[in-house]
C-alpha positions as CSV (number, residue, x, y, z in Angstrom):
1,M,118.0,269.4,-70.2
2,D,115.9,271.6,-72.5
3,E,115.4,270.8,-76.2
4,L,117.4,272.7,-78.8
5,R,115.1,274.5,-81.1
6,L,116.4,275.5,-84.6
7,L,114.9,277.8,-87.1
8,C,116.1,276.4,-90.5
9,F,115.9,277.7,-94.0
10,S,118.1,278.0,-97.2
11,D,118.2,279.3,-100.7
12,V,117.4,283.0,-100.4
13,H,119.6,284.0,-103.4
14,G,120.1,287.5,-102.3
15,K,116.4,288.4,-102.0
16,V,116.6,291.0,-99.2
17,D,113.0,292.0,-99.4
18,I,111.9,288.4,-98.7
19,V,114.1,288.1,-95.7
20,E,112.8,291.4,-94.4
21,Y,109.3,290.0,-94.7
22,F,110.4,286.8,-93.1
23,V,111.9,288.5,-90.1
24,E,109.0,290.8,-89.6
25,E,106.6,287.8,-89.8
26,L,108.6,286.0,-87.1
27,K,108.6,289.1,-84.8
28,K,104.8,289.0,-84.9
29,K,104.7,285.4,-83.9
30,T,107.2,285.3,-81.0
31,D,104.5,283.7,-78.8
32,K,103.9,280.8,-81.3
33,I,107.2,280.3,-83.0
34,K,110.2,279.9,-80.6
35,F,113.8,279.0,-81.4
36,D,117.3,279.1,-79.9
37,V,119.4,279.4,-83.0
38,I,119.0,280.1,-86.7
39,I,120.4,277.8,-89.3
40,A,120.9,279.0,-92.9
41,A,121.9,276.1,-95.1
42,G,123.5,278.1,-97.9
43,D,122.7,280.2,-101.0
44,I,122.1,283.3,-98.9
45,N,124.0,285.6,-101.2
46,N,123.7,286.9,-104.8
47,P,127.2,286.8,-106.4
48,Q,126.3,289.8,-108.6
49,K,125.1,291.8,-105.6
50,P,127.5,290.7,-102.8
51,W,126.3,293.4,-100.4
52,T,123.0,291.5,-100.1
53,F,124.8,288.9,-97.8
54,T,125.5,291.6,-95.1
55,E,122.0,293.1,-95.4
56,I,120.4,289.7,-95.1
57,M,122.5,288.5,-92.1
58,S,122.1,291.9,-90.4
59,K,118.3,291.5,-90.7
60,L,118.4,288.0,-89.3
61,A,120.5,289.2,-86.4
62,E,117.7,291.4,-85.4
63,L,115.9,288.3,-84.1
64,G,118.4,288.2,-81.2
65,K,119.5,284.6,-81.7
66,P,122.9,283.2,-82.9
67,V,122.9,282.8,-86.7
68,F,125.0,279.9,-88.2
69,Y,125.4,279.4,-91.9
70,V,127.3,277.2,-94.4
71,K,128.3,278.4,-97.8
72,G,126.3,277.4,-100.9
73,N,127.2,277.7,-104.5
74,W,125.8,281.2,-104.6
75,D,127.8,282.3,-101.6
76,V,130.8,283.8,-103.4
77,N,132.3,287.3,-103.3
78,L,131.3,287.5,-99.6
79,P,132.4,290.6,-97.7
80,A,135.4,290.2,-95.4
81,Q,133.7,292.0,-92.5
82,D,131.6,289.7,-90.2
83,V,128.2,290.5,-88.9
84,V,127.9,290.5,-85.1
85,G,126.0,287.4,-84.0
86,V,126.6,285.6,-87.3
87,A,129.1,282.8,-87.9
88,D,130.2,280.4,-90.6
89,L,129.6,277.0,-89.0
90,E,132.4,275.4,-91.0
91,K,134.9,278.0,-89.7
92,I,134.1,277.7,-86.0
93,A,134.4,273.9,-86.1
94,P,131.9,271.6,-84.3
95,I,130.1,273.4,-81.5
96,K,127.9,271.9,-78.7
97,I,124.7,273.6,-77.7
98,K,122.3,272.1,-75.1
99,G,124.0,268.7,-75.4
100,I,123.7,268.7,-79.2
101,T,126.8,268.9,-81.5
102,L,126.4,271.1,-84.6
103,V,128.7,270.4,-87.5
104,G,128.8,272.4,-90.8
105,H,130.4,271.8,-94.1
106,G,130.2,274.3,-96.9
107,R,133.5,273.9,-98.9
108,K,135.5,271.3,-96.9
109,T,134.8,267.6,-97.4
110,K,137.2,266.2,-94.8
111,P,135.3,265.5,-91.5
112,F,136.1,267.2,-88.2
113,Q,137.2,265.0,-85.4
114,I,134.4,264.6,-82.9
115,D,134.0,262.4,-79.8
116,H,130.5,261.1,-80.8
117,D,129.3,261.5,-77.2
118,S,126.3,263.6,-78.1
119,P,123.8,263.6,-80.9
120,V,125.0,265.3,-84.1
121,I,123.2,267.6,-86.4
122,L,125.0,268.0,-89.8
123,V,124.4,271.1,-91.9
124,T,125.4,271.3,-95.6
125,H,124.1,273.1,-98.6
126,Y,124.2,270.2,-101.0
127,P,122.1,267.1,-100.4
128,P,123.7,263.6,-100.2
129,F,123.7,261.8,-103.5
130,S,120.2,260.2,-104.1
131,I,118.4,261.7,-101.1
132,M,116.0,264.4,-102.2
133,D,118.6,265.7,-104.6
134,K,116.8,265.9,-108.0
135,G,118.4,268.5,-110.2
136,K,116.7,270.8,-112.6
137,K,118.4,269.7,-115.9
138,L,117.5,266.5,-117.6
139,N,120.8,266.7,-119.4
140,A,122.8,266.8,-116.2
141,P,126.5,265.7,-116.2
142,R,127.0,262.0,-116.8
143,Q,123.4,261.4,-117.7
144,T,122.2,261.7,-114.1
145,Q,119.6,264.0,-112.5
146,H,121.3,263.9,-109.1
147,S,122.4,267.2,-107.7
148,G,123.7,265.6,-104.5
149,L,127.4,265.1,-103.7
150,I,128.9,261.8,-102.9
151,E,131.3,263.5,-100.5
152,I,128.2,264.3,-98.3
153,N,127.3,260.6,-98.2
154,Y,130.7,259.9,-96.6
155,L,130.3,262.7,-94.1
156,I,126.9,261.2,-93.1
157,Q,128.6,257.8,-92.7
158,Y,131.2,259.3,-90.5
159,Y,129.1,261.6,-88.3
160,K,126.0,259.3,-88.1
161,P,123.9,262.4,-87.5
162,I,120.4,262.2,-86.1
163,V,119.5,265.1,-88.4
164,H,121.0,266.3,-91.7
165,I,119.8,269.8,-92.8
166,F,120.5,270.9,-96.4
167,G,119.0,272.8,-99.3
168,H,120.0,273.3,-103.0
169,S,117.5,270.9,-104.5
170,H,114.4,273.1,-104.8
171,S,112.2,270.3,-106.0
172,Y,112.1,268.8,-102.5
173,G,112.2,272.0,-100.4
174,G,109.9,271.7,-97.4
175,V,110.2,267.9,-97.1
176,D,111.7,265.7,-94.4
177,W,112.5,262.0,-94.8
178,K,113.5,259.6,-92.1
179,I,115.9,256.9,-93.3
180,G,117.4,254.6,-90.7
181,D,118.6,256.7,-87.7
182,T,118.8,260.0,-89.7
183,L,116.1,262.6,-90.4
184,Y,116.9,264.3,-93.7
185,V,115.5,267.8,-93.9
186,N,115.5,269.7,-97.2
187,V,114.9,273.4,-96.2
188,A,115.1,274.9,-99.8
189,R,113.8,277.4,-100.5
190,L,112.8,280.6,-98.7
191,D,112.6,282.7,-101.9
192,R,109.7,280.9,-103.4
193,V,107.2,283.3,-104.9
194,A,103.6,282.5,-106.1
195,K,102.4,283.5,-109.6
196,N,100.4,286.4,-107.9
197,G,103.7,287.8,-106.5
198,K,103.1,286.6,-102.9
199,Y,106.0,285.2,-100.9
200,I,105.4,281.5,-100.1
201,G,108.9,280.3,-99.1
202,N,109.2,277.5,-96.6
203,Y,111.1,277.2,-93.3
204,C,110.9,274.9,-90.3
205,I,111.3,274.7,-86.6
206,L,113.3,271.6,-85.6
207,E,113.3,270.5,-81.9
208,V,116.1,268.1,-80.9
209,S,116.8,266.7,-77.4
210,P,120.0,265.1,-76.1
211,S,118.0,261.8,-75.8
212,K,117.5,262.0,-79.6
213,K,113.8,262.9,-79.6
214,L,112.9,264.9,-82.7
215,H,110.0,267.1,-83.7
216,I,109.7,269.1,-86.9
217,K,107.1,271.7,-87.9
218,W,107.0,273.2,-91.4
219,F,105.8,276.8,-92.1
220,F,105.3,278.8,-95.3
221,L,105.3,282.6,-95.6
222,N,101.7,283.8,-95.9
223,G,100.6,280.3,-95.0
224,S,97.7,279.0,-92.9
225,W,96.8,275.7,-91.2
226,K,94.6,273.4,-93.2
227,K,94.1,269.6,-93.7
228,C,96.3,268.1,-96.4
229,S,94.1,266.6,-99.1
230,G,96.6,263.7,-99.4
231,C,97.2,262.5,-95.9
232,G,94.6,264.5,-93.8
233,R,97.3,265.9,-91.5
234,L,97.0,269.4,-90.3
235,S,99.6,271.3,-92.4
236,H,100.8,274.8,-92.8
237,L,100.3,275.6,-96.5
238,P,100.4,278.7,-98.8
239,P,97.2,280.2,-100.2
240,G,95.7,277.9,-102.9
241,W,97.6,274.8,-101.8
242,T,95.7,271.7,-100.6
243,L,98.5,269.1,-100.7
244,C,101.5,269.1,-98.3
245,R,105.0,268.9,-99.7
246,K,105.6,265.4,-98.4
247,C,102.5,264.0,-100.0
248,A,103.3,265.9,-103.3
249,S,106.8,264.1,-103.3
250,R,105.6,260.7,-102.0
251,R,106.3,258.8,-105.2
252,D,109.9,259.8,-105.1
253,L,110.5,259.1,-101.4
254,R,111.3,255.4,-102.0
255,F,114.0,253.8,-99.9
256,E,115.2,250.3,-100.7
257,S,117.3,248.5,-98.1
258,L,120.3,246.8,-99.7
259,P,122.3,243.8,-98.5
260,S,125.2,244.6,-96.3
261,Q,127.7,242.9,-98.7
262,F,127.1,245.8,-101.1
263,S,129.1,248.1,-98.7
264,K,132.4,246.7,-100.0
265,L,133.2,246.6,-103.7
266,H,136.4,245.5,-105.2
267,V,137.2,247.4,-108.4
268,K,139.8,246.5,-111.0
269,V,140.4,248.4,-114.3
270,S,143.0,247.2,-116.8
271,I,144.0,248.5,-120.2
272,F,143.1,245.8,-122.7
273,G,146.3,244.0,-123.8
274,E,148.3,245.0,-120.7
275,N,148.8,242.8,-117.7
276,K,149.2,245.5,-115.1
277,A,146.0,246.9,-113.5
278,L,145.5,250.6,-113.7
279,L,143.1,250.6,-110.8
280,N,142.9,247.8,-108.3
281,E,141.3,248.5,-104.9
282,T,138.4,247.9,-102.5
283,V,135.9,250.8,-102.2
284,N,133.9,251.5,-99.1
285,I,130.3,252.4,-100.1
286,P,128.1,254.3,-97.6
287,L,125.2,252.0,-98.1
288,K,122.7,253.4,-95.6
289,T,122.9,256.8,-97.3
290,L,121.8,255.6,-100.7
291,A,118.1,255.5,-101.6
292,N,117.9,252.4,-103.7
293,K,119.6,250.0,-106.0
294,E,119.5,252.4,-109.0
295,A,121.1,255.1,-106.9
296,Y,123.7,252.6,-105.7
297,N,124.7,251.8,-109.3
298,D,124.9,255.5,-110.2
299,F,127.0,256.1,-107.1
300,V,129.4,253.3,-107.9
301,E,129.7,254.4,-111.5
302,K,130.7,257.9,-110.4
303,I,133.2,256.6,-107.8
304,I,134.9,254.4,-110.5
305,L,135.0,257.3,-113.0
306,D,136.5,259.6,-110.4
307,K,139.2,257.2,-109.3
308,L,140.0,256.2,-112.9
309,S,140.4,259.8,-113.9
310,Q,142.8,260.3,-111.0
311,K,144.9,257.4,-112.1
312,L,145.0,258.5,-115.7
313,Q,146.0,262.0,-114.8
314,S,149.5,260.6,-114.0
315,R,149.8,260.1,-117.8
316,Y,148.2,263.2,-119.1
317,E,147.6,266.8,-118.2
318,K,143.9,266.4,-118.3
319,I,141.2,263.7,-118.5
320,L,137.9,264.5,-120.1
321,I,134.9,262.2,-119.6
322,L,132.4,262.6,-122.4
323,S,128.7,262.6,-121.7
324,K,126.6,260.7,-124.3
325,D,125.5,264.0,-126.0
326,K,129.1,265.1,-126.3
327,V,130.0,261.7,-127.9
328,V,127.4,262.4,-130.6
329,E,128.7,265.9,-131.0
330,F,132.4,265.1,-131.3
331,Y,132.2,261.8,-133.3
332,G,129.2,262.3,-135.4
333,N,129.0,263.9,-138.9
334,K,127.0,267.1,-139.1
335,N,123.6,266.7,-140.7
336,D,122.3,270.2,-140.7
337,G,118.5,270.6,-140.7
338,I,117.9,266.9,-139.8
339,I,116.5,265.8,-136.4
340,V,118.2,262.6,-135.3
341,P,116.7,260.9,-132.2
342,F,119.3,259.4,-129.9
343,S,117.4,256.0,-130.2
344,E,118.0,256.0,-134.0
345,L,121.8,256.4,-133.4
346,L,121.6,253.8,-130.7
347,F,119.8,251.0,-132.6
348,S,120.2,251.8,-136.3
349,C,123.3,253.9,-136.7
350,N,124.4,254.2,-140.4
351,P,128.2,254.7,-140.6
352,K,128.0,256.3,-144.0
353,I,125.7,259.0,-142.7
354,Y,126.8,259.5,-139.1
355,G,130.4,258.3,-139.1
356,E,132.0,255.0,-138.4
357,K,133.5,255.9,-135.0
358,L,130.2,257.1,-133.7
359,C,128.3,254.0,-134.8
360,T,131.0,251.8,-133.3
361,L,130.4,253.5,-129.9
362,M,126.7,253.4,-130.3
363,R,126.7,249.7,-130.7
364,L,128.6,249.4,-127.4
365,F,126.2,251.8,-125.7
366,S,123.2,249.7,-126.9
367,K,124.7,246.7,-125.2
368,D,125.6,248.5,-121.9
369,K,124.5,252.0,-120.9
370,R,127.4,252.3,-118.5
371,V,130.0,252.3,-121.3
372,H,132.0,255.6,-121.1
373,V,134.4,257.5,-123.4
374,L,137.4,259.2,-121.8
375,W,140.0,261.4,-123.5
376,G,143.6,261.6,-122.4
377,I,144.7,265.2,-123.2
378,R,148.2,266.7,-123.4
379,D,149.2,270.3,-123.6
380,K,151.8,270.8,-126.4
381,G,151.3,274.4,-126.9
382,T,147.8,273.4,-128.0
383,L,145.5,270.9,-126.4
384,T,145.9,267.5,-128.1
385,I,143.8,264.4,-127.7
386,E,146.5,261.8,-127.3
387,S,144.3,258.8,-126.3
388,E,140.7,257.8,-126.7
389,Y,139.6,255.4,-124.1
390,V,136.4,253.3,-123.8
391,L,135.5,251.9,-120.4
392,I,133.7,248.6,-120.8
393,S,132.9,245.7,-118.5
394,R,134.7,242.4,-118.7
395,D,131.4,240.8,-119.5
396,L,131.0,243.0,-122.6
397,I,134.2,241.6,-124.1
398,H,132.6,238.1,-124.2
399,S,129.0,239.2,-125.1
400,A,129.9,241.7,-127.8
401,T,133.2,240.4,-129.2
402,R,132.7,241.8,-132.7
403,D,131.8,245.3,-131.5
404,V,134.6,245.4,-129.0
405,G,137.1,244.3,-131.7
406,E,135.8,247.0,-134.0
407,A,136.4,249.6,-131.3
408,V,140.0,248.5,-131.1
409,R,140.4,248.7,-134.9
410,K,138.9,252.2,-134.9
411,G,141.8,253.3,-132.6
412,F,140.1,253.2,-129.2
413,S,142.0,251.9,-126.2
414,L,139.8,249.7,-124.0
415,L,139.6,250.1,-120.2
416,V,138.3,246.8,-118.9
417,L,136.3,247.0,-115.7
418,E,135.8,244.1,-113.2
419,K,133.7,244.5,-110.1
420,Q,133.1,242.1,-107.2
421,L,131.3,242.5,-103.9
422,G,133.6,242.2,-101.0
423,S,137.3,243.0,-100.4
424,A,140.3,241.9,-102.6
425,S,141.2,239.2,-100.0
426,S,137.9,237.5,-100.8
427,H,138.9,236.9,-104.4
């Protein structure tokens, strides 16, 4: 059976002119670049110019091959009318082409039922958490730079794809990374433009056989073949580039295999002074989809906060998890015109200057960076903060007794976290 050849790209962001250039370039290279289907991994549209979606898809359809896409965060306000030859991969459910199953997830996180009798290619817009998912902002939510979604990790665990195609994280666009049995392919971004105005966006041709043989070749608009100065491989690179994308990202492509017992984690959260546990369950962790131990800890932290928020929502209208900068903003006294480094608050917080509550929290943060502040909010005509919770580990109660006691005296309710590898039955 012939190999399935996919033309893959993402993150056009409504740039019709770039897609027109892209299509015309491909038409000139029909003898060199061959493909069976086109995969667009999201962010095709410009929400402020929604007509660009139809224009872009109509242009891609001129290539005479089926176009499959998944929605990205820019793909809103899409026109109701479909373009002939173009389909939302999520809407048409898993399809099989040349013995390969294609599955797409744009908005839905619940997996489709498949029979697993053929190799699976998973297409999403977002990366999995910790796999080539660096975000742009250093002050990202919850003090993490990850732009990947934990829901994608669970989809990978379910489908066990031989290839996962995605975009969104521009930092790693044009890079593939083989981890275990899955080849992760970040196809962001086609709308890359050089300082001189030349289009230098990347795309790839991916060849997949039913016997799971894989071959990937990267291309850049206006690119040419040259030896990479990092690895010596012949690479297709834009004008002025000497280093291939994989070599440029080599330091970040670090995978650390973790012990199998890390895949099950029993989590218990109790309100200090109450006997009944608020959260008490064993969590399944998709271990093989996490890059390293640091990513594992961040992943677990997010899972716990999400589950805890869901439990607390039965008591309040809303639960707000405060990032560290918001803790400083909401609890600290204003000192206009004075620059206060976070490290100063963390290690030498003066209650008379910065506020007693803030300094109490800072002492806990200095002992454990995974301490979190959560607010239970009720709507009584106006939003009211009814409870101020602090999530701390059981170990912190014993190692920082004085600071923990001070937090209680300042009116904080303590949520005590206990974690243990394995299931509840192993306790």
